[in-house]
GUSEKOL-535357 format. One record per residue (C-alpha): residue number from 1; residue in three letters; x, y, z. Coordinates in steps of 0.2 Angstrom, whole numbers, plus 2048, in hexadecimal, padded with zeros to 3 digits. Example, Ala and Ser with C-alpha at 12.3 -4.5 7.8 and 13.67 -1.06 7.14 Angstrom:
REM residues 2
+-----+-----+-----+-----+-----+
!   k !   r !  px !  py !  pz !
+-----+-----+-----+-----+-----+
!   1 ! ala ! 83E ! 7EA ! 827 !
!   2 ! ser ! 844 ! 7FB ! 824 !
+-----+-----+-----+-----+-----+
END
This chain:
REM residues 253
+-----+-----+-----+-----+-----+
!   k !   r !  px !  py !  pz !
+-----+-----+-----+-----+-----+
!   1 ! met ! B5D ! 9F1 ! 23D !
!   2 ! pro ! B5E ! 9ED ! 22A !
!   3 ! ile ! B5D ! 9FB ! 21E !
!   4 ! glu ! B4C ! 9FB ! 216 !
!   5 ! leu ! B4E ! A01 ! 204 !
!   6 ! glu ! B42 ! A0E ! 1FC !
!   7 ! gly ! B35 ! A05 ! 1F2 !
!   8 ! ala ! B3A ! 9F4 ! 1F8 !
!   9 ! arg ! B2E ! 9E6 ! 1F4 !
!  10 ! arg ! B2C ! 9D4 ! 1F0 !
!  11 ! phe ! B34 ! 9D3 ! 1DE !
!  12 ! gly ! B2D ! 9C7 ! 1D2 !
!  13 ! ala ! B36 ! 9BC ! 1C4 !
!  14 ! asp ! B32 ! 9CA ! 1B7 !
!  15 ! asp ! B3E ! 9D6 ! 1C1 !
!  16 ! tyr ! B4C ! 9CA ! 1BD !
!  17 ! gly ! B49 ! 9C9 ! 1AA !
!  18 ! ala ! B54 ! 9CB ! 19B !
!  19 ! ser ! B5B ! 9DC ! 19F !
!  20 ! phe ! B60 ! 9D7 ! 1B0 !
!  21 ! val ! B68 ! 9C7 ! 1A9 !
!  22 ! ala ! B72 ! 9D1 ! 19C !
!  23 ! gly ! B77 ! 9DE ! 1A8 !
!  24 ! gln ! B7E ! 9D0 ! 1B4 !
!  25 ! arg ! B87 ! 9C8 ! 1A6 !
!  26 ! ala ! B8F ! 9D8 ! 1A0 !
!  27 ! arg ! B95 ! 9DC ! 1B2 !
!  28 ! tyr ! B9E ! 9CB ! 1B3 !
!  29 ! ala ! BA5 ! 9CB ! 1A1 !
!  30 ! arg ! BAC ! 9DD ! 1A3 !
!  31 ! gly ! BB4 ! 9D9 ! 1B4 !
!  32 ! leu ! BAA ! 9E4 ! 1BF !
!  33 ! tyr ! BA7 ! 9D6 ! 1CB !
!  34 ! glu ! BB8 ! 9CF ! 1CA !
!  35 ! ser ! BBB ! 9D3 ! 1DD !
!  36 ! arg ! BAB ! 9C9 ! 1E1 !
!  37 ! val ! BB1 ! 9BA ! 1D7 !
!  38 ! arg ! BC2 ! 9BA ! 1DF !
!  39 ! trp ! BBB ! 9BB ! 1F1 !
!  40 ! val ! BAF ! 9AD ! 1EE !
!  41 ! gln ! BBD ! 9A2 ! 1E6 !
!  42 ! arg ! BC8 ! 9A5 ! 1F5 !
!  43 ! tyr ! BBA ! 9A0 ! 201 !
!  44 ! leu ! BB7 ! 990 ! 1F7 !
!  45 ! glu ! BC9 ! 98A ! 1F8 !
!  46 ! gly ! BCB ! 97D ! 205 !
!  47 ! leu ! BB8 ! 978 ! 205 !
!  48 ! ala ! BB3 ! 967 ! 201 !
!  49 ! leu ! BAB ! 968 ! 1F0 !
!  50 ! glu ! BB0 ! 959 ! 1E5 !
!  51 ! glu ! BA2 ! 94C ! 1E3 !
!  52 ! arg ! B98 ! 956 ! 1F0 !
!  53 ! arg ! B87 ! 95D ! 1EE !
!  54 ! trp ! B86 ! 96F ! 1EE !
!  55 ! leu ! B77 ! 97B ! 1EE !
!  56 ! asp ! B78 ! 98C ! 1E5 !
!  57 ! ala ! B69 ! 995 ! 1EC !
!  58 ! gly ! B65 ! 9A4 ! 1E1 !
!  59 ! val ! B70 ! 99D ! 1D3 !
!  60 ! gly ! B6E ! 9AC ! 1C8 !
!  61 ! ile ! B77 ! 9AB ! 1B8 !
!  62 ! gly ! B82 ! 99D ! 1BE !
!  63 ! val ! B93 ! 9A5 ! 1C1 !
!  64 ! phe ! B96 ! 99D ! 1D1 !
!  65 ! ala ! B8D ! 98C ! 1CD !
!  66 ! arg ! B9A ! 98B ! 1C0 !
!  67 ! glu ! BA7 ! 98D ! 1CD !
!  68 ! leu ! BA0 ! 97F ! 1D7 !
!  69 ! ala ! B9F ! 974 ! 1C8 !
!  70 ! gln ! BB1 ! 977 ! 1C3 !
!  71 ! arg ! BB6 ! 972 ! 1D4 !
!  72 ! gly ! BAD ! 961 ! 1D2 !
!  73 ! ala ! B9D ! 964 ! 1DC !
!  74 ! glu ! B8C ! 95D ! 1D7 !
!  75 ! val ! B83 ! 96E ! 1D5 !
!  76 ! ile ! B70 ! 971 ! 1D8 !
!  77 ! gly ! B6C ! 983 ! 1D4 !
!  78 ! leu ! B5B ! 98B ! 1D9 !
!  79 ! asp ! B53 ! 99C ! 1D3 !
!  80 ! phe ! B42 ! 9A2 ! 1D0 !
!  81 ! ala ! B45 ! 9AC ! 1C0 !
!  82 ! pro ! B44 ! 9A2 ! 1B0 !
!  83 ! ala ! B4F ! 9AF ! 1A7 !
!  84 ! val ! B5E ! 9AD ! 1B3 !
!  85 ! leu ! B5C ! 99A ! 1B3 !
!  86 ! ala ! B5D ! 999 ! 1A0 !
!  87 ! glu ! B6D ! 9A3 ! 1A1 !
!  88 ! ala ! B74 ! 998 ! 1AF !
!  89 ! arg ! B70 ! 988 ! 1A4 !
!  90 ! thr ! B7C ! 98F ! 197 !
!  91 ! glu ! B89 ! 993 ! 1A4 !
!  92 ! val ! B89 ! 983 ! 1AD !
!  93 ! pro ! B7F ! 976 ! 1A3 !
!  94 ! glu ! B85 ! 967 ! 1AE !
!  95 ! ala ! B7C ! 96F ! 1BD !
!  96 ! arg ! B6A ! 96A ! 1C3 !
!  97 ! leu ! B61 ! 97A ! 1C1 !
!  98 ! leu ! B4F ! 97C ! 1C8 !
!  99 ! arg ! B43 ! 98A ! 1C9 !
! 100 ! ala ! B3E ! 98C ! 1DC !
! 101 ! asp ! B39 ! 997 ! 1EA !
! 102 ! leu ! B48 ! 99A ! 1F5 !
! 103 ! glu ! B3C ! 99B ! 204 !
! 104 ! arg ! B37 ! 988 ! 201 !
! 105 ! leu ! B46 ! 97F ! 1FA !
! 106 ! pro ! B41 ! 96F ! 1F0 !
! 107 ! leu ! B4E ! 964 ! 1F8 !
! 108 ! arg ! B4D ! 957 ! 206 !
! 109 ! thr ! B54 ! 95A ! 217 !
! 110 ! ala ! B67 ! 958 ! 21A !
! 111 ! thr ! B6B ! 954 ! 208 !
! 112 ! cys ! B78 ! 961 ! 203 !
! 113 ! asp ! B8A ! 962 ! 207 !
! 114 ! gly ! B8C ! 975 ! 205 !
! 115 ! ala ! B82 ! 984 ! 1FF !
! 116 ! leu ! B85 ! 995 ! 1F7 !
! 117 ! ala ! B79 ! 9A4 ! 1FA !
! 118 ! leu ! B82 ! 9B2 ! 1F1 !
! 119 ! asp ! B7A ! 9C3 ! 1EF !
! 120 ! val ! B69 ! 9BC ! 1F4 !
! 121 ! leu ! B65 ! 9C2 ! 205 !
! 122 ! glu ! B63 ! 9D4 ! 200 !
! 123 ! his ! B55 ! 9CF ! 1F3 !
! 124 ! leu ! B4A ! 9C6 ! 200 !
! 125 ! val ! B3C ! 9CC ! 20A !
! 126 ! glu ! B3D ! 9BE ! 216 !
! 127 ! pro ! B50 ! 9B9 ! 217 !
! 128 ! arg ! B4D ! 9AE ! 226 !
! 129 ! leu ! B43 ! 9A2 ! 21C !
! 130 ! leu ! B51 ! 99F ! 210 !
! 131 ! leu ! B5E ! 99D ! 21E !
! 132 ! ala ! B52 ! 990 ! 227 !
! 133 ! glu ! B50 ! 986 ! 217 !
! 134 ! leu ! B63 ! 986 ! 214 !
! 135 ! ala ! B65 ! 980 ! 226 !
! 136 ! arg ! B59 ! 972 ! 222 !
! 137 ! val ! B60 ! 96C ! 212 !
! 138 ! leu ! B72 ! 96C ! 218 !
! 139 ! arg ! B7A ! 95E ! 221 !
! 140 ! pro ! B81 ! 962 ! 232 !
! 141 ! gly ! B92 ! 96A ! 230 !
! 142 ! ala ! B8F ! 96F ! 21E !
! 143 ! pro ! B96 ! 980 ! 218 !
! 144 ! leu ! B8B ! 98E ! 212 !
! 145 ! leu ! B94 ! 99D ! 209 !
! 146 ! leu ! B89 ! 9AC ! 209 !
! 147 ! ser ! B8B ! 9BE ! 202 !
! 148 ! thr ! B80 ! 9CE ! 203 !
! 149 ! asp ! B82 ! 9E0 ! 202 !
! 150 ! asn ! B8B ! 9E8 ! 211 !
! 151 ! ala ! B81 ! 9F6 ! 219 !
! 152 ! arg ! B8F ! 9FB ! 224 !
! 153 ! thr ! B9B ! A01 ! 217 !
! 154 ! pro ! B9E ! A13 ! 217 !
! 155 ! ser ! B98 ! A15 ! 205 !
! 156 ! arg ! B87 ! A12 ! 20C !
! 157 ! trp ! B87 ! A20 ! 218 !
! 158 ! arg ! B7C ! A2E ! 213 !
! 159 ! gly ! B89 ! A3C ! 216 !
! 160 ! leu ! B97 ! A33 ! 20C !
! 161 ! arg ! B8D ! A2C ! 1FE !
! 162 ! arg ! B8F ! A3B ! 1F2 !
! 163 ! val ! BA2 ! A3C ! 1F6 !
! 164 ! phe ! BA4 ! A2A ! 1F2 !
! 165 ! his ! B9A ! A2B ! 1E3 !
! 166 ! ala ! BA3 ! A3A ! 1DC !
! 167 ! val ! BB4 ! A31 ! 1DF !
! 168 ! arg ! BAE ! A21 ! 1D8 !
! 169 ! arg ! BA7 ! A29 ! 1C8 !
! 170 ! arg ! BB9 ! A2D ! 1C3 !
! 171 ! gly ! BBE ! A1B ! 1C3 !
! 172 ! ala ! BBE ! A10 ! 1B3 !
! 173 ! ser ! BB4 ! A02 ! 1BC !
! 174 ! gln ! BA6 ! A0F ! 1C1 !
! 175 ! arg ! BA5 ! A16 ! 1AF !
! 176 ! glu ! BA4 ! A04 ! 1A8 !
! 177 ! leu ! B96 ! A00 ! 1B5 !
! 178 ! glu ! B8C ! A10 ! 1AF !
! 179 ! arg ! B8E ! A0A ! 19D !
! 180 ! val ! B87 ! 9F9 ! 1A2 !
! 181 ! arg ! B78 ! A01 ! 1AB !
! 182 ! arg ! B74 ! A0B ! 19C !
! 183 ! glu ! B75 ! 9FC ! 190 !
! 184 ! phe ! B6B ! 9F1 ! 19B !
! 185 ! pro ! B5F ! 9FB ! 1A6 !
! 186 ! ser ! B58 ! 9F2 ! 1B5 !
! 187 ! pro ! B52 ! 9F8 ! 1C5 !
! 188 ! ser ! B5A ! 9F3 ! 1D6 !
! 189 ! asn ! B51 ! 9E4 ! 1DD !
! 190 ! his ! B58 ! 9E6 ! 1EE !
! 191 ! val ! B4C ! 9E6 ! 1FD !
! 192 ! arg ! B57 ! 9E9 ! 20C !
! 193 ! leu ! B6A ! 9EA ! 211 !
! 194 ! tyr ! B72 ! 9E3 ! 220 !
! 195 ! ala ! B81 ! 9E7 ! 22C !
! 196 ! pro ! B8D ! 9D9 ! 22E !
! 197 ! ser ! B87 ! 9D6 ! 240 !
! 198 ! glu ! B75 ! 9D4 ! 23A !
! 199 ! val ! B7A ! 9C7 ! 22D !
! 200 ! leu ! B84 ! 9BD ! 23A !
! 201 ! gln ! B76 ! 9BD ! 246 !
! 202 ! leu ! B69 ! 9B7 ! 239 !
! 203 ! leu ! B75 ! 9A9 ! 235 !
! 204 ! arg ! B77 ! 9A4 ! 247 !
! 205 ! val ! B64 ! 9A4 ! 24B !
! 206 ! ala ! B62 ! 999 ! 23B !
! 207 ! gly ! B6E ! 98C ! 242 !
! 208 ! phe ! B7E ! 990 ! 23B !
! 209 ! arg ! B8F ! 993 ! 242 !
! 210 ! val ! B99 ! 9A1 ! 23A !
! 211 ! arg ! BAB ! 99C ! 235 !
! 212 ! arg ! BB2 ! 9AC ! 22D !
! 213 ! trp ! BAC ! 9BB ! 224 !
! 214 ! asp ! BB2 ! 9CA ! 21B !
! 215 ! ser ! BAC ! 9DA ! 212 !
! 216 ! phe ! BB4 ! 9E0 ! 202 !
! 217 ! pro ! BB0 ! 9ED ! 1F4 !
! 218 ! arg ! BA8 ! 9E6 ! 1E4 !
! 219 ! gln ! BB1 ! 9F2 ! 1D9 !
! 220 ! ala ! BC3 ! 9F8 ! 1DE !
! 221 ! ser ! BD3 ! 9FB ! 1D5 !
! 222 ! ala ! BDF ! 9EC ! 1D7 !
! 223 ! trp ! BEB ! 9F6 ! 1E3 !
! 224 ! ile ! BDC ! 9FB ! 1EE !
! 225 ! ala ! BD5 ! 9E9 ! 1EE !
! 226 ! arg ! BE6 ! 9E3 ! 1F3 !
! 227 ! ala ! BE9 ! 9F0 ! 201 !
! 228 ! leu ! BD7 ! 9EB ! 208 !
! 229 ! glu ! BDC ! 9D9 ! 208 !
! 230 ! thr ! BEB ! 9DA ! 213 !
! 231 ! pro ! BEA ! 9D3 ! 225 !
! 232 ! leu ! BEB ! 9E4 ! 22D !
! 233 ! ala ! BDC ! 9EA ! 222 !
! 234 ! thr ! BD3 ! 9DA ! 226 !
! 235 ! ala ! BD6 ! 9DD ! 239 !
! 236 ! leu ! BD1 ! 9EF ! 239 !
! 237 ! leu ! BC4 ! 9F2 ! 22C !
! 238 ! arg ! BBC ! 9E1 ! 229 !
! 239 ! gly ! BAA ! 9E7 ! 22A !
! 240 ! trp ! BAD ! 9F8 ! 222 !
! 241 ! arg ! BB8 ! 9F6 ! 213 !
! 242 ! gly ! BAC ! 9F2 ! 206 !
! 243 ! gly ! B9A ! 9F0 ! 200 !
! 244 ! glu ! B99 ! 9DD ! 1FF !
! 245 ! leu ! B98 ! 9D2 ! 20E !
! 246 ! leu ! B9E ! 9BF ! 20C !
! 247 ! val ! B9B ! 9B3 ! 21A !
! 248 ! leu ! BA0 ! 9A0 ! 21C !
! 249 ! ala ! B95 ! 997 ! 229 !
! 250 ! glu ! B92 ! 985 ! 22C !
! 251 ! arg ! B82 ! 97C ! 231 !
! 252 ! ser ! B82 ! 978 ! 244 !
! 253 ! ala ! B82 ! 966 ! 249 !
+-----+-----+-----+-----+-----+
END
């Protein structure tokens, strides 16, 4: 079962205001999410993007909408928070950006050639509604690239959390993350966390066929990241090696 987080609730647009936006911008600018960007770029390679209509559901500050646009896609970005949409407009002005509820997408059926839903699932009270809407607006066979927190990673285990935290605090990236959190204080807006098997099942029930998936650490030194990306690590530790899960699926015919 998904891990329900303490104090979880339905968050509003005000929870994703100026401090949240500034913190997200700082994390990307200071390289704290470099691993996330690299993995998404890797998964986008080989997908049909040029002159195709791609939806970014939960566009946030526009980092990955920009990736789509730079690869020639016609981008539609949706989010419900005005502050993040304003930031996204500066990041990717060529995209069509709309304020919308992700449980009711303002798009016609079977009109998108692909979609992103990156770091969205963990923020939703009813993730099935978003997945059903994504299945509706995507054309048969269209790809969906989805990411969310990985509840199966050992750093989530209660008995190991303190050990992992103590080790990570000594690293430069963790110290930089703590500085960002102090500069731009913002509460966690996560509702629940999922194991890989739970995410894959949600996708199948919604009408998607899973093509590939991986897990990876958001923050890791370069040599650790390279070691975890080897074929052997992929085969043995795919669901365990990091705190973020990335899944490529396609809309079933």
